[in-house]
C-alpha positions in Angstrom: 14.6 11.7 15.1 13.1 9.1 12.8 15.3 6.5 14.5 14.4 7.0 18.0 11.4 7.4 17.2 10.6 4.2 15.7 12.9 2.2 18.1 10.2 3.8 20.4 7.1 2.9 19.3 8.8 -1.0 18.2 9.4 -1.0 21.8 5.5 -0.8 22.3 4.8 -3.2 19.8 3.9 -1.2 16.5 4.3 -2.2 13.0 7.2 0.3 12.2 7.3 0.9 7.8 9.1 3.2 6.1 8.8 5.0 2.7 10.5 7.5 1.3 10.4 9.4 -2.4 12.8 9.6 -4.6 13.8 12.8 -6.0 12.4 12.9 -9.4 9.0 11.2 -8.3 9.1 14.7 -5.6 6.3 16.1 -7.6 3.9 12.9 -8.2 1.0 13.3 -5.8 0.8 10.7 -3.1 3.8 8.7 -4.1 5.3 8.3 -0.7 1.2 7.2 0.6 1.9 4.4 -1.9 5.1 3.2 -1.0 4.1 3.2 2.5 0.7 1.3 2.0 2.5 -1.5 -0.5 5.0 -1.4 2.5 3.2 -1.9 5.2 0.8 -4.4 3.0 4.4 -6.5 1.5 3.6 -6.7 -1.9 6.1 -5.7 -3.8 6.7 -8.4 -6.0 3.3 -9.3 -6.3 1.0 -9.3 -9.5 -1.6 -7.0 -9.0 -4.2 -9.7 -8.9 -2.3 -11.3 -5.8 -1.2 -7.9 -4.6 -4.9 -6.7 -4.4 -6.0 -10.8 -3.3 -2.8 -10.1 -0.6 -3.9 -6.9 0.7 -7.7 -8.1 1.4 -6.8 -10.9 2.8 -4.3 -9.0 5.5 -7.6 -6.7 6.0 -9.7 -9.6 8.1 -12.8 -9.1 6.0 -13.3 -5.8 6.8 -12.6 -4.5 3.1 -14.7 -5.7 0.3 -13.2 -6.5 -3.0 -15.8 -4.4 -4.4 -16.2 -1.3 -2.6 -15.6 2.3 -3.5 -13.0 1.9 -0.3 -11.0 -1.0 -1.3 -11.0 0.3 -5.3 -9.3 4.2 -3.8 -6.6 1.7 -1.8 -6.0 -0.2 -4.7 -5.4 2.7 -6.5 -3.4 4.6 -4.7 -1.0 1.5 -4.3 -1.1 1.1 -7.9 -2.9 -2.2 -8.0 -5.8 -1.2 -9.2 -7.3 -3.2 -12.1 -7.2 -1.3 -14.9 -10.1 -0.9 -17.5 -7.9 -2.6 -20.3 -7.4 -5.3 -18.7 -11.9 -5.4 -18.3 -12.6 -4.9 -21.6 -9.8 -7.2 -22.9 
């Protein structure tokens, strides 16, 4: 059913992004969402700073780097600036 829905959406021009949880992460809140967002923004393989820059570029100026929205998105994606990085 997922394959059929994805094919239909793709034929209509939608970007298809699939994510799944590993069995050992099924109890971790937001894990599936994090993987979905990371796939959608294509940040896997980038370091956190480059990933943040890449996400902001894809948002076309609609997301301010210092905004609460950006910080929430970065946190969910696992690319937020860590306190230790700020203090160091």
